[in-house]
N, C-alpha and C positions, 0 to 999 in steps of 0.2 A: 544494394551494392556490396561487393565483397569487401570485407574488412571494416565496414562502418561500425562505429561504436554506439551501442544502444544501452541506455541505463534503464534498469527496472528496479522498482521498490516492491518488495514482497512483504505482506502483512499477515501476521498470525494473531488471531483474537481469541482470548479466553473469556467465555461468557459466564455470567453468574445467574443463578435462579432468582436472585433478588434484584437483578438489573434489567436493562432494556431488552426488548424482544429482538431476536436475531434478524427478523425482517426489517425492523426499524434501523438497526445498526447497518445492515447492508444498504438500505436506501440512502442513509447519510454518507456512507463511504462511496457509493456510486455517484453521488452528486459531486464528489471531489475528483472523480475520474478513475476510481478503482474499479476493477472487474473481478467478480467472484470467480474463483478457480477451484479445482479439486486437486488434492495431493498434499504435499508437505505444508503448504501455505494456504491461507483462505482467500486472499485477494492479491492482485498485482496492479501496479501503476506503471505505465510505460511513459518515460520521459521523452520529450520531443528532441532533446539535445543532451549533451554531456553536462553534468552538474557537479558543483563542488560541495564540500562538506558543509559549508555555511548554508547553502540552499537546501540541502538534505535536512539539516537541523530545523530550518524554518518550516519545511514541509512536515516534519515530525511534530512540531508545535501545533500546526493546523490540524493534524490528525487528533492530537490530544484534546484540542478545543472542541472538535467535532464530536468526540466520544465522551466528553466530560459529563459527569452525573448519570451515565448509563450503566455504571457498575461493571465495566469490562477492563481487562488488562490487555495490552498488545505488545507485540514485538515487530519492529520495522527493520528490514534489512535491504540495503540498496547495493546492487552489484552492477558491474559492467558485463554486458552480454554481447559477444560478437555476432554480427549478422552475416550469414553466408547465403548465397543464392546459387541455384543450379543453372 
């Protein structure tokens, strides 16, 4: 629909040679609903509805717990993306 609000969380991951394998990290993130992408970010999560900052922070906590002890750092960015259709 025109003008629908879609929220997306983009994730950038910095791997370490001393940490987990990229394939294992990808498997864990995909189990959370992330999709691997190419470009400026490594993964994207598409929300079903609009979310507030509190829910985004909870989601960030889940990402951190999922990646704990794998020797990676990450950056999570959540944005509003307008959907348009032809």
